[in-house]
Z-matrix of the N, CA and C atoms (Angstrom, degrees):
N
C 1 1.466
C 2 1.522 1 109.54
N 3 1.315 2 115.33 1 149.62
C 4 1.454 3 119.91 2 -174.33
C 5 1.527 4 110.90 3 -122.25
N 6 1.320 5 114.97 4 140.05
C 7 1.464 6 122.33 5 176.65
C 8 1.524 7 108.35 6 -120.81
N 9 1.329 8 116.54 7 145.04
C 10 1.464 9 121.89 8 -177.09
C 11 1.525 10 108.52 9 -127.88
N 12 1.323 11 115.47 10 135.05
C 13 1.458 12 120.70 11 178.18
C 14 1.524 13 109.67 12 -124.63
N 15 1.322 14 115.76 13 125.48
C 16 1.455 15 122.19 14 173.41
C 17 1.522 16 107.94 15 -107.87
N 18 1.314 17 116.81 16 125.46
C 19 1.460 18 121.80 17 -177.67
C 20 1.525 19 109.68 18 -122.77
N 21 1.336 20 114.93 19 115.37
C 22 1.467 21 121.68 20 -178.47
C 23 1.529 22 111.37 21 48.95
N 24 1.318 23 116.29 22 37.18
C 25 1.465 24 120.92 23 -176.01
C 26 1.524 25 110.66 24 -71.93
N 27 1.325 26 114.70 25 139.45
C 28 1.463 27 120.43 26 179.61
C 29 1.521 28 108.99 27 -149.33
N 30 1.329 29 115.10 28 150.37
C 31 1.460 30 120.48 29 177.93
C 32 1.522 31 108.93 30 -136.50
N 33 1.323 32 114.07 31 131.97
C 34 1.454 33 120.11 32 -179.88
C 35 1.522 34 109.84 33 -127.19
N 36 1.327 35 115.68 34 137.22
C 37 1.449 36 122.03 35 169.77
C 38 1.522 37 107.31 36 -113.61
N 39 1.325 38 116.40 37 115.65
C 40 1.462 39 122.23 38 -175.16
C 41 1.524 40 109.16 39 54.52
N 42 1.337 41 118.49 40 -112.21
C 43 1.463 42 119.38 41 -176.80
C 44 1.531 43 112.88 42 -104.44
N 45 1.314 44 116.91 43 4.61
C 46 1.471 45 119.89 44 -176.40
C 47 1.521 46 111.04 45 -106.67
N 48 1.325 47 115.19 46 127.61
C 49 1.466 48 120.68 47 174.13
C 50 1.527 49 108.49 48 -84.82
N 51 1.316 50 116.43 49 119.41
C 52 1.473 51 121.07 50 179.58
C 53 1.530 52 109.83 51 -76.90
N 54 1.314 53 115.78 52 -43.63
C 55 1.464 54 121.64 53 169.69
C 56 1.518 55 107.21 54 -151.39
N 57 1.343 56 115.48 55 159.70
C 58 1.463 57 119.47 56 -177.94
C 59 1.522 58 109.55 57 -155.32
N 60 1.334 59 115.27 58 153.28
C 61 1.467 60 121.91 59 177.27
C 62 1.536 61 111.78 60 57.47
N 63 1.315 62 115.37 61 43.74
C 64 1.466 63 120.50 62 -179.77
C 65 1.526 64 109.23 63 -94.18
N 66 1.312 65 115.59 64 113.36
C 67 1.459 66 122.23 65 175.46
C 68 1.526 67 107.63 66 -116.57
N 69 1.306 68 115.21 67 118.92
C 70 1.462 69 119.47 68 -171.53
C 71 1.514 70 110.27 69 -154.19
N 72 1.322 71 116.39 70 134.04
C 73 1.459 72 121.51 71 170.76
C 74 1.521 73 108.29 72 -111.82
N 75 1.325 74 115.39 73 121.46
C 76 1.467 75 121.44 74 177.61
C 77 1.521 76 106.33 75 -101.43
N 78 1.300 77 116.63 76 103.65
C 79 1.454 78 121.48 77 -172.44
C 80 1.529 79 111.66 78 -71.27
N 81 1.314 80 114.99 79 153.27
C 82 1.459 81 121.16 80 179.29
C 83 1.523 82 110.18 81 -57.56
N 84 1.335 83 115.02 82 135.58
C 85 1.469 84 124.03 83 177.43
C 86 1.527 85 113.21 84 67.11
N 87 1.338 86 117.85 85 13.11
C 88 1.466 87 119.98 86 175.79
C 89 1.528 88 109.80 87 -87.16
N 90 1.320 89 114.94 88 167.67
C 91 1.464 90 121.26 89 179.77
C 92 1.519 91 107.94 90 -125.11
N 93 1.331 92 115.67 91 116.08
C 94 1.461 93 122.34 92 -174.78
C 95 1.521 94 110.61 93 -116.17
N 96 1.328 95 115.73 94 135.30
C 97 1.467 96 121.36 95 172.26
C 98 1.517 97 108.96 96 -108.28
N 99 1.328 98 115.65 97 133.36
C 100 1.458 99 122.26 98 172.49
C 101 1.518 100 106.64 99 -107.09
N 102 1.321 101 117.17 100 112.95
C 103 1.459 102 121.36 101 -173.64
C 104 1.526 103 110.67 102 -112.11
N 105 1.316 104 114.97 103 164.03
C 106 1.458 105 121.03 104 179.18
C 107 1.506 106 110.00 105 155.78
N 108 1.308 107 115.82 106 162.23
C 109 1.459 108 121.11 107 -178.89
C 110 1.523 109 110.60 108 -68.95
N 111 1.315 110 116.00 109 166.02
C 112 1.466 111 120.70 110 177.91
C 113 1.522 112 109.92 111 -58.80
N 114 1.320 113 116.37 112 134.30
C 115 1.456 114 120.79 113 179.47
C 116 1.511 115 114.94 114 79.67
N 117 1.320 116 117.69 115 8.17
C 118 1.469 117 120.41 116 -176.14
C 119 1.525 118 113.40 117 -82.69
N 120 1.328 119 117.10 118 -16.35
C 121 1.464 120 119.15 119 177.99
C 122 1.516 121 115.23 120 117.37
N 123 1.331 122 117.08 121 10.34
C 124 1.466 123 119.84 122 179.69
C 125 1.530 124 110.94 123 -59.61
N 126 1.316 125 115.84 124 -47.81
C 127 1.465 126 120.09 125 -178.06
C 128 1.523 127 111.08 126 -64.87
N 129 1.329 128 116.70 127 -35.88
C 130 1.464 129 120.15 128 177.86
C 131 1.515 130 110.56 129 -61.60
N 132 1.324 131 116.66 130 -41.30
C 133 1.463 132 120.30 131 179.61
C 134 1.524 133 111.48 132 -67.20
N 135 1.315 134 117.72 133 -43.50
C 136 1.469 135 118.38 134 -178.09
C 137 1.530 136 110.91 135 -69.06
N 138 1.337 137 117.32 136 -30.93
C 139 1.466 138 119.89 137 174.06
C 140 1.527 139 110.67 138 -65.06
N 141 1.326 140 116.50 139 -38.26
C 142 1.462 141 120.01 140 177.46
C 143 1.521 142 110.74 141 -65.37
N 144 1.323 143 116.96 142 -41.51
C 145 1.462 144 120.77 143 178.19
C 146 1.522 145 110.66 144 -64.38
N 147 1.327 146 116.52 145 -36.31
C 148 1.469 147 121.15 146 -179.28
C 149 1.523 148 112.79 147 -76.06
N 150 1.339 149 117.13 148 -9.21
C 151 1.454 150 120.02 149 -176.52
C 152 1.514 151 113.37 150 80.85
N 153 1.341 152 117.39 151 10.42
C 154 1.459 153 121.24 152 -179.50
C 155 1.523 154 112.16 153 -81.17
N 156 1.330 155 116.27 154 -25.48
C 157 1.462 156 121.39 155 -177.49
C 158 1.525 157 107.80 156 -144.02
N 159 1.344 158 118.67 157 103.87
C 160 1.462 159 120.79 158 -174.16
C 161 1.520 160 112.44 159 -63.39
N 162 1.325 161 115.85 160 149.42
C 163 1.462 162 120.24 161 178.27
C 164 1.524 163 109.43 162 -69.69
N 165 1.320 164 115.19 163 153.82
C 166 1.468 165 121.66 164 178.87
C 167 1.520 166 111.01 165 -79.26
N 168 1.310 167 115.80 166 -37.69
C 169 1.470 168 122.62 167 177.06
C 170 1.520 169 109.00 168 -132.88
N 171 1.333 170 115.27 169 158.82
C 172 1.452 171 119.93 170 177.01
C 173 1.518 172 112.22 171 75.93
N 174 1.322 173 115.91 172 -158.00
C 175 1.466 174 119.68 173 -174.40
C 176 1.513 175 111.60 174 -150.01
N 177 1.342 176 114.04 175 156.20
C 178 1.464 177 122.52 176 170.87
C 179 1.521 178 106.10 177 -123.46
N 180 1.327 179 117.37 178 121.28
C 181 1.462 180 121.95 179 -177.25
C 182 1.515 181 110.01 180 -119.31
N 183 1.334 182 115.34 181 148.05
C 184 1.461 183 121.85 182 -176.43
C 185 1.527 184 109.62 183 -125.08
N 186 1.334 185 115.66 184 139.61
C 187 1.454 186 121.00 185 -179.74
C 188 1.525 187 108.76 186 -132.84
N 189 1.323 188 115.64 187 115.70
C 190 1.455 189 121.67 188 178.86
C 191 1.516 190 108.08 189 -104.14
N 192 1.347 191 115.85 190 115.21
C 193 1.470 192 120.49 191 -173.99
C 194 1.528 193 110.12 192 51.45
N 195 1.355 194 114.91 193 43.22
C 196 1.465 195 124.84 194 177.18
C 197 1.528 196 113.86 195 70.64
N 198 1.338 197 118.21 196 3.37
C 199 1.449 198 121.31 197 176.91
C 200 1.525 199 108.66 198 -101.05
N 201 1.339 200 116.41 199 128.66
C 202 1.458 201 120.17 200 -176.82
C 203 1.523 202 110.41 201 -70.46
N 204 1.336 203 115.24 202 135.76
C 205 1.463 204 120.32 203 175.64
C 206 1.530 205 108.47 204 -123.34
N 207 1.309 206 116.19 205 157.79
C 208 1.457 207 121.08 206 -173.65
C 209 1.530 208 111.53 207 -83.88
N 210 1.342 209 114.86 208 163.62
C 211 1.459 210 120.76 209 175.81
C 212 1.526 211 110.88 210 -60.72
N 213 1.338 212 116.30 211 -34.55
C 214 1.465 213 120.68 212 179.83
C 215 1.524 214 111.71 213 -66.50
N 216 1.329 215 117.57 214 -25.91
C 217 1.469 216 122.21 215 -178.06
C 218 1.518 217 113.35 216 -89.06
N 219 1.336 218 117.34 217 -20.80
C 220 1.457 219 119.61 218 -167.52
C 221 1.521 220 112.75 219 -61.15
N 222 1.339 221 117.49 220 -30.12
C 223 1.462 222 118.30 221 -176.08
C 224 1.522 223 112.05 222 -65.85
N 225 1.331 224 116.91 223 -21.50
C 226 1.460 225 119.96 224 175.81
C 227 1.523 226 112.31 225 -69.27
N 228 1.322 227 116.56 226 -16.26
C 229 1.469 228 120.91 227 -171.58
C 230 1.522 229 112.95 228 -115.26
N 231 1.336 230 117.71 229 11.36
C 232 1.455 231 119.45 230 -179.06
C 233 1.527 232 111.33 231 -138.82
N 234 1.326 233 113.63 232 163.04
C 235 1.463 234 121.83 233 166.43
C 236 1.524 235 107.04 234 -130.09
N 237 1.325 236 115.76 235 153.63
C 238 1.466 237 120.28 236 -177.49
C 239 1.518 238 110.20 237 -141.92
N 240 1.317 239 115.56 238 138.80
C 241 1.461 240 122.66 239 173.29
C 242 1.519 241 107.46 240 -123.82
N 243 1.337 242 116.22 241 127.18
C 244 1.458 243 120.21 242 -178.02
C 245 1.521 244 109.50 243 -155.75
N 246 1.336 245 117.79 244 151.42
C 247 1.469 246 120.57 245 -179.62
C 248 1.520 247 113.51 246 -59.90
N 249 1.337 248 118.02 247 -29.03
C 250 1.461 249 121.63 248 -176.51
C 251 1.528 250 112.60 249 -87.00
N 252 1.319 251 118.29 250 -0.60
C 253 1.466 252 122.01 251 176.15
C 254 1.526 253 108.22 252 -104.96
N 255 1.312 254 116.12 253 116.10
C 256 1.455 255 121.25 254 -174.69
C 257 1.526 256 111.81 255 -92.67
N 258 1.315 257 115.72 256 148.94
C 259 1.459 258 121.78 257 171.60
C 260 1.535 259 109.23 258 -81.26
N 261 1.330 260 118.70 259 149.34
C 262 1.471 261 120.49 260 175.50
C 263 1.532 262 110.14 261 -72.64
N 264 1.312 263 116.67 262 99.80
C 265 1.456 264 121.48 263 -167.15
C 266 1.524 265 113.25 264 -73.88
N 267 1.330 266 117.91 265 -13.31
C 268 1.459 267 119.22 266 177.84
C 269 1.531 268 111.72 267 -77.62
N 270 1.334 269 117.20 268 -14.59
C 271 1.466 270 121.37 269 178.58
C 272 1.520 271 110.30 270 -80.17
N 273 1.327 272 115.98 271 150.06
C 274 1.462 273 120.16 272 165.27
C 275 1.530 274 107.23 273 -80.86
N 276 1.317 275 116.23 274 169.33
C 277 1.463 276 120.12 275 179.66
C 278 1.522 277 111.01 276 -57.88
N 279 1.313 278 117.87 277 -48.31
C 280 1.466 279 119.95 278 -176.98
C 281 1.524 280 110.77 279 -67.50
N 282 1.330 281 117.25 280 -34.39
C 283 1.467 282 119.97 281 176.39
C 284 1.518 283 111.10 282 -65.21
N 285 1.320 284 116.54 283 -39.55
C 286 1.458 285 119.91 284 179.63
C 287 1.525 286 111.38 285 -66.71
N 288 1.320 287 116.43 286 -41.58
C 289 1.466 288 119.02 287 177.43
C 290 1.529 289 110.55 288 -61.68
N 291 1.324 290 116.56 289 -44.29
C 292 1.463 291 120.17 290 177.74
C 293 1.528 292 111.15 291 -59.95
N 294 1.331 293 116.29 292 -42.06
C 295 1.461 294 120.87 293 -179.21
C 296 1.524 295 111.08 294 -66.99
N 297 1.335 296 116.87 295 -49.94
C 298 1.467 297 120.99 296 -176.96
C 299 1.527 298 111.38 297 -59.54
N 300 1.335 299 116.04 298 -43.52
C 301 1.461 300 118.60 299 -174.22
C 302 1.527 301 113.40 300 -86.67
N 303 1.327 302 116.02 301 12.36
C 304 1.462 303 119.80 302 162.56
C 305 1.523 304 110.17 303 -78.82
N 306 1.343 305 115.76 304 -22.32
C 307 1.461 306 121.54 305 -176.12
C 308 1.521 307 112.84 306 -108.78
N 309 1.316 308 116.96 307 -21.41
C 310 1.459 309 121.71 308 178.83
C 311 1.524 310 109.48 309 -123.76
N 312 1.317 311 116.07 310 150.17
C 313 1.463 312 121.69 311 174.18
C 314 1.525 313 107.95 312 -89.60
N 315 1.302 314 117.32 313 136.17
C 316 1.468 315 119.99 314 178.70
C 317 1.523 316 110.03 315 -77.91
N 318 1.318 317 115.72 316 154.49
C 319 1.456 318 119.61 317 178.05
C 320 1.531 319 109.13 318 -64.91
N 321 1.323 320 118.05 319 149.42
C 322 1.470 321 121.06 320 -174.84
C 323 1.527 322 112.82 321 -56.94
N 324 1.317 323 114.93 322 137.32
C 325 1.453 324 121.21 323 174.17
C 326 1.509 325 115.06 324 82.13
N 327 1.349 326 117.44 325 9.55
C 328 1.464 327 119.55 326 -177.61
C 329 1.523 328 110.53 327 -114.17
N 330 1.315 329 114.75 328 104.72
C 331 1.455 330 121.47 329 172.21
C 332 1.524 331 108.71 330 -80.25
N 333 1.326 332 116.83 331 168.10
C 334 1.466 333 119.56 332 175.16
C 335 1.526 334 110.72 333 -59.74
N 336 1.305 335 116.16 334 -38.72
C 337 1.475 336 120.19 335 179.74
C 338 1.527 337 110.37 336 -60.07
N 339 1.333 338 115.84 337 -43.04
C 340 1.468 339 119.18 338 -179.49
C 341 1.531 340 110.71 339 -68.47
N 342 1.331 341 116.85 340 -39.55
C 343 1.467 342 120.05 341 177.20
C 344 1.518 343 111.09 342 -59.93
N 345 1.333 344 116.08 343 -47.22
C 346 1.459 345 121.11 344 -178.17
C 347 1.531 346 110.50 345 -60.74
N 348 1.320 347 116.50 346 -41.19
C 349 1.455 348 119.90 347 177.02
C 350 1.519 349 111.86 348 -65.17
N 351 1.325 350 116.76 349 -40.79
C 352 1.465 351 121.28 350 -179.78
C 353 1.532 352 111.12 351 -64.75
N 354 1.327 353 117.28 352 -30.52
C 355 1.469 354 121.52 353 179.58
C 356 1.529 355 112.58 354 -89.98
N 357 1.322 356 117.38 355 2.75
C 358 1.472 357 122.97 356 -177.59
C 359 1.523 358 111.12 357 55.56
N 360 1.335 359 115.13 358 46.37
C 361 1.460 360 121.47 359 179.19
C 362 1.526 361 111.78 360 -118.60
N 363 1.323 362 116.97 361 20.73
C 364 1.460 363 121.01 362 177.60
C 365 1.529 364 110.36 363 -56.77
N 366 1.329 365 115.82 364 138.87
C 367 1.452 366 121.17 365 178.74
C 368 1.525 367 113.92 366 86.94
N 369 1.333 368 116.50 367 -2.87
C 370 1.467 369 119.99 368 -178.71
C 371 1.524 370 111.89 369 -113.98
N 372 1.327 371 116.18 370 16.66
C 373 1.462 372 120.24 371 -173.65
C 374 1.529 373 113.26 372 -56.27
N 375 1.317 374 117.68 373 -37.47
C 376 1.467 375 121.37 374 -175.19
C 377 1.529 376 113.85 375 -105.74
N 378 1.327 377 115.38 376 9.82
C 379 1.467 378 119.79 377 178.92
C 380 1.526 379 109.62 378 -84.28
N 381 1.329 380 118.48 379 136.60
C 382 1.474 381 120.40 380 176.14
C 383 1.533 382 110.58 381 -61.69
N 384 1.317 383 116.11 382 142.99
C 385 1.458 384 120.67 383 178.97
C 386 1.527 385 110.72 384 -59.13
N 387 1.333 386 117.49 385 -28.50
C 388 1.458 387 121.38 386 179.25
C 389 1.527 388 112.32 387 -60.61
N 390 1.337 389 116.55 388 -21.95
C 391 1.455 390 120.11 389 -179.48
C 392 1.534 391 112.80 390 -95.93
N 393 1.312 392 117.07 391 2.38
C 394 1.466 393 121.11 392 177.44
C 395 1.530 394 109.71 393 -76.30
N 396 1.321 395 116.45 394 148.21
C 397 1.456 396 120.85 395 171.69
C 398 1.531 397 109.00 396 -71.89
N 399 1.333 398 116.45 397 167.21
C 400 1.466 399 119.95 398 179.60
C 401 1.525 400 111.36 399 -62.16
N 402 1.335 401 116.72 400 -36.45
C 403 1.464 402 119.92 401 178.42
C 404 1.519 403 112.33 402 -67.54
N 405 1.335 404 117.13 403 -39.11
C 406 1.466 405 121.06 404 177.48
C 407 1.528 406 110.61 405 -63.92
N 408 1.331 407 116.00 406 -42.02
C 409 1.463 408 119.60 407 178.51
C 410 1.526 409 111.09 408 -62.60
N 411 1.329 410 116.33 409 -39.96
C 412 1.459 411 118.72 410 -179.34
C 413 1.525 412 111.00 411 -67.66
N 414 1.323 413 117.82 412 -40.10
C 415 1.463 414 119.92 413 176.87
C 416 1.527 415 110.16 414 -62.55
N 417 1.326 416 116.40 415 -37.87
C 418 1.457 417 120.57 416 179.19
C 419 1.529 418 110.61 417 -65.66
N 420 1.335 419 117.48 418 -45.26
C 421 1.464 420 120.83 419 177.98
C 422 1.529 421 111.18 420 -56.83
N 423 1.322 422 115.46 421 -46.71
C 424 1.458 423 119.65 422 -178.30
C 425 1.523 424 111.28 423 -67.84
N 426 1.334 425 116.41 424 -40.33
C 427 1.458 426 119.50 425 178.25
C 428 1.511 427 112.32 426 -61.02
N 429 1.327 428 117.83 427 -42.76
C 430 1.464 429 120.71 428 178.30
C 431 1.524 430 110.73 429 -59.23
N 432 1.327 431 116.53 430 -36.28
C 433 1.468 432 119.81 431 178.40
C 434 1.523 433 111.91 432 -67.44
N 435 1.319 434 116.17 433 -53.94
C 436 1.463 435 119.83 434 -171.98
C 437 1.523 436 113.40 435 -75.26
N 438 1.331 437 118.04 436 -25.81
C 439 1.465 438 120.24 437 -178.63
C 440 1.514 439 112.81 438 -88.63
N 441 1.325 440 117.49 439 0.65
C 442 1.467 441 121.87 440 175.05
C 443 1.523 442 108.70 441 -93.01
N 444 1.318 443 115.76 442 137.33
C 445 1.460 444 120.25 443 -178.34
C 446 1.533 445 109.34 444 -84.74
N 447 1.332 446 114.94 445 82.60
C 448 1.461 447 122.24 446 179.25
C 449 1.528 448 108.45 447 -130.62
N 450 1.339 449 117.47 448 154.27
C 451 1.455 450 119.57 449 -178.62
C 452 1.520 451 115.09 450 -85.60
N 453 1.356 452 117.17 451 -8.47
C 454 1.463 453 120.78 452 -175.97
C 455 1.523 454 110.39 453 -132.84
N 456 1.341 455 116.38 454 124.23
C 457 1.459 456 122.52 455 177.50
C 458 1.525 457 108.50 456 -119.85
N 459 1.335 458 116.22 457 127.10
C 460 1.458 459 122.76 458 -179.99
C 461 1.524 460 108.93 459 -115.79
N 462 1.311 461 116.73 460 127.03
C 463 1.461 462 121.41 461 -177.28
C 464 1.516 463 110.11 462 -128.91
N 465 1.327 464 116.36 463 124.45
C 466 1.456 465 122.21 464 177.82
C 467 1.529 466 107.72 465 -113.81
N 468 1.319 467 116.68 466 118.49
C 469 1.474 468 122.60 467 -176.73
C 470 1.533 469 111.11 468 47.86
N 471 1.334 470 116.84 469 61.28
C 472 1.476 471 119.76 470 -170.88
C 473 1.512 472 116.43 471 -66.32
N 474 1.337 473 118.96 472 -21.53
C 475 1.474 474 118.50 473 -178.88
C 476 1.523 475 112.54 474 -103.38
N 477 1.325 476 117.99 475 13.24
C 478 1.462 477 119.12 476 175.27
C 479 1.522 478 108.85 477 -60.44
N 480 1.314 479 116.19 478 135.22
C 481 1.474 480 124.28 479 -179.10
C 482 1.531 481 114.02 480 73.32
N 483 1.330 482 118.09 481 9.38
C 484 1.465 483 120.61 482 177.29
C 485 1.526 484 110.18 483 -105.90
N 486 1.331 485 116.24 484 137.75
C 487 1.460 486 120.48 485 173.24
C 488 1.529 487 108.47 486 -81.95
N 489 1.330 488 117.66 487 -176.49
C 490 1.457 489 120.43 488 -175.28
C 491 1.526 490 111.64 489 -60.24
N 492 1.328 491 116.34 490 -38.65
C 493 1.467 492 119.28 491 177.41
C 494 1.527 493 110.07 492 -62.79
N 495 1.341 494 116.11 493 -38.87
C 496 1.455 495 120.28 494 177.36
C 497 1.517 496 112.42 495 -67.29
N 498 1.328 497 117.15 496 -36.97
C 499 1.473 498 120.74 497 176.77
C 500 1.520 499 110.00 498 -62.76
N 501 1.330 500 116.77 499 -44.33
C 502 1.468 501 120.34 500 178.34
C 503 1.530 502 110.47 501 -61.44
N 504 1.325 503 116.17 502 -38.79
C 505 1.467 504 120.74 503 177.22
C 506 1.516 505 110.81 504 -63.58
N 507 1.326 506 117.77 505 -43.79
C 508 1.465 507 122.35 506 177.72
C 509 1.530 508 110.78 507 -59.33
N 510 1.328 509 117.03 508 -44.61
C 511 1.466 510 120.38 509 179.51
C 512 1.521 511 111.39 510 -63.56
N 513 1.329 512 116.61 511 -33.51
C 514 1.468 513 119.36 512 177.50
C 515 1.529 514 110.85 513 -69.46
N 516 1.345 515 117.43 514 -33.53
C 517 1.463 516 120.58 515 175.81
C 518 1.525 517 110.47 516 -60.04
N 519 1.318 518 116.17 517 -45.42
C 520 1.464 519 120.12 518 179.71
C 521 1.518 520 110.44 519 -61.39
N 522 1.313 521 116.10 520 -44.46
C 523 1.468 522 120.27 521 -178.48
C 524 1.529 523 111.39 522 -63.00
N 525 1.327 524 116.92 523 -39.76
C 526 1.468 525 120.68 524 -173.82
C 527 1.522 526 113.88 525 -86.91
N 528 1.339 527 117.36 526 -30.11
C 529 1.462 528 118.49 527 -166.75
C 530 1.529 529 115.90 528 -124.39
N 531 1.323 530 119.13 529 5.80
C 532 1.471 531 118.27 530 -176.31
C 533 1.520 532 114.82 531 -108.31
N 534 1.336 533 117.94 532 -1.46
C 535 1.461 534 118.47 533 178.42
C 536 1.523 535 109.47 534 -64.99
N 537 1.318 536 116.08 535 144.67
C 538 1.472 537 123.53 536 -179.77
C 539 1.524 538 112.65 537 65.99
N 540 1.337 539 117.20 538 15.60
C 541 1.461 540 120.29 539 175.87
C 542 1.526 541 109.43 540 -126.86
N 543 1.313 542 116.02 541 149.32
C 544 1.454 543 121.13 542 175.48
C 545 1.522 544 107.80 543 -81.95
N 546 1.329 545 116.23 544 128.22
C 547 1.462 546 121.96 545 -175.55
C 548 1.526 547 109.16 546 -125.78
N 549 1.332 548 116.13 547 126.99
C 550 1.460 549 121.43 548 178.15
C 551 1.524 550 108.13 549 -124.53
N 552 1.333 551 116.01 550 126.93
C 553 1.458 552 121.67 551 -175.68
C 554 1.520 553 109.54 552 -124.17
N 555 1.337 554 116.66 553 124.24
C 556 1.469 555 122.42 554 172.35
C 557 1.516 556 108.56 555 -94.30
N 558 1.334 557 116.64 556 124.90
C 559 1.455 558 117.34 557 -174.79
C 560 1.523 559 111.25 558 -167.50
N 561 1.333 560 116.08 559 153.71
C 562 1.463 561 120.49 560 165.33
C 563 1.532 562 110.05 561 -118.47
N 564 1.333 563 115.95 562 18.02
C 565 1.465 564 122.82 563 178.60
C 566 1.524 565 108.52 564 -115.01
N 567 1.338 566 118.72 565 109.33
C 568 1.466 567 121.52 566 -176.34
C 569 1.530 568 114.37 567 -55.58
N 570 1.323 569 118.17 568 -25.64
C 571 1.467 570 119.90 569 178.51
C 572 1.525 571 110.73 570 -61.66
N 573 1.324 572 116.56 571 -34.21
C 574 1.460 573 120.53 572 -173.19
C 575 1.522 574 112.50 573 -73.22
N 576 1.337 575 117.12 574 -27.23
C 577 1.463 576 118.70 575 -174.56
C 578 1.532 577 113.12 576 -120.90
N 579 1.323 578 116.52 577 25.92
C 580 1.457 579 119.30 578 -177.77
C 581 1.530 580 112.65 579 -65.19
N 582 1.330 581 117.79 580 -18.10
C 583 1.463 582 120.84 581 178.46
C 584 1.524 583 112.81 582 -86.35
N 585 1.334 584 118.06 583 -6.52
C 586 1.462 585 121.19 584 -173.21
C 587 1.533 586 111.49 585 -79.10
N 588 1.330 587 114.54 586 135.58
C 589 1.464 588 119.57 587 179.11
C 590 1.523 589 112.53 588 -95.44
N 591 1.341 590 116.80 589 -4.63
C 592 1.458 591 121.51 590 175.96
C 593 1.518 592 108.59 591 -136.68
N 594 1.341 593 116.03 592 140.07
C 595 1.461 594 121.28 593 -179.56
C 596 1.528 595 108.55 594 -136.20
N 597 1.338 596 116.00 595 131.78
C 598 1.464 597 119.39 596 171.64
C 599 1.519 598 108.54 597 -122.55
N 600 1.322 599 115.95 598 151.09
C 601 1.463 600 122.35 599 176.98
C 602 1.523 601 108.08 600 -107.36
N 603 1.328 602 116.35 601 121.19
C 604 1.457 603 120.33 602 -176.08
C 605 1.529 604 111.23 603 -60.63
N 606 1.341 605 117.01 604 -29.58
C 607 1.472 606 119.53 605 179.90
C 608 1.526 607 112.68 606 -63.48
N 609 1.340 608 116.72 607 -22.50
C 610 1.469 609 119.91 608 178.95
C 611 1.520 610 112.24 609 -69.26
N 612 1.337 611 116.67 610 -12.34
C 613 1.455 612 120.34 611 -177.18
C 614 1.524 613 111.87 612 -116.38
N 615 1.316 614 114.66 613 26.39
C 616 1.457 615 120.15 614 175.17
C 617 1.532 616 109.10 615 -102.96
N 618 1.312 617 115.73 616 150.37
C 619 1.467 618 120.33 617 177.66
C 620 1.520 619 108.92 618 -73.36
N 621 1.306 620 115.94 619 123.40
C 622 1.467 621 120.24 620 -179.08
C 623 1.526 622 110.11 621 -73.11
N 624 1.305 623 115.38 622 130.01
C 625 1.452 624 120.71 623 -179.67
C 626 1.536 625 110.18 624 -76.15
N 627 1.313 626 116.31 625 136.71
C 628 1.454 627 120.93 626 177.69
C 629 1.527 628 110.07 627 -85.52
N 630 1.310 629 114.88 628 138.93
C 631 1.470 630 119.97 629 179.19
C 632 1.522 631 110.25 630 -79.12
């Protein structure tokens, strides 16, 4: 299990502070929602947590089974799904699964066949990802996250491009595959984070403008 601590964390782009003075402990196996309006900085915060974009001030620390690990190591212990992260569209589905699981261990008892069935992608094993619909791509992104044996799952707008049936499927993934894992969800849609026991609003960590 993994725990994350942000201490006086802040991120600035040019002259604008996206968030500042953020002190937060994300406990192991907890479920956290980061909420806020579009463009408020939710994605910036989750990128900082993922180690993709270092904070400008303060620190982000990671503890795996209470042992501190470095920012350079954290990517080995997480999966992330986000609109700004693209799938390699020249791969077929089976090629992508083979590629992804060279770097991640699959959860016990899940063959590629079972994963494909769970994602409702049967019959598309040899189709290039470029020919997938937006909903198929989103199911694939989410499946890669949940079917990887990692202690930390990061989801940014997880139901984008999913219809109601897809949303119900996403919620079932959380119910079946997120226990004993730390889950962080960026969203302004309450349906996406209804399982979260902690919620923060990114606007609470913005510098208030003086009139």
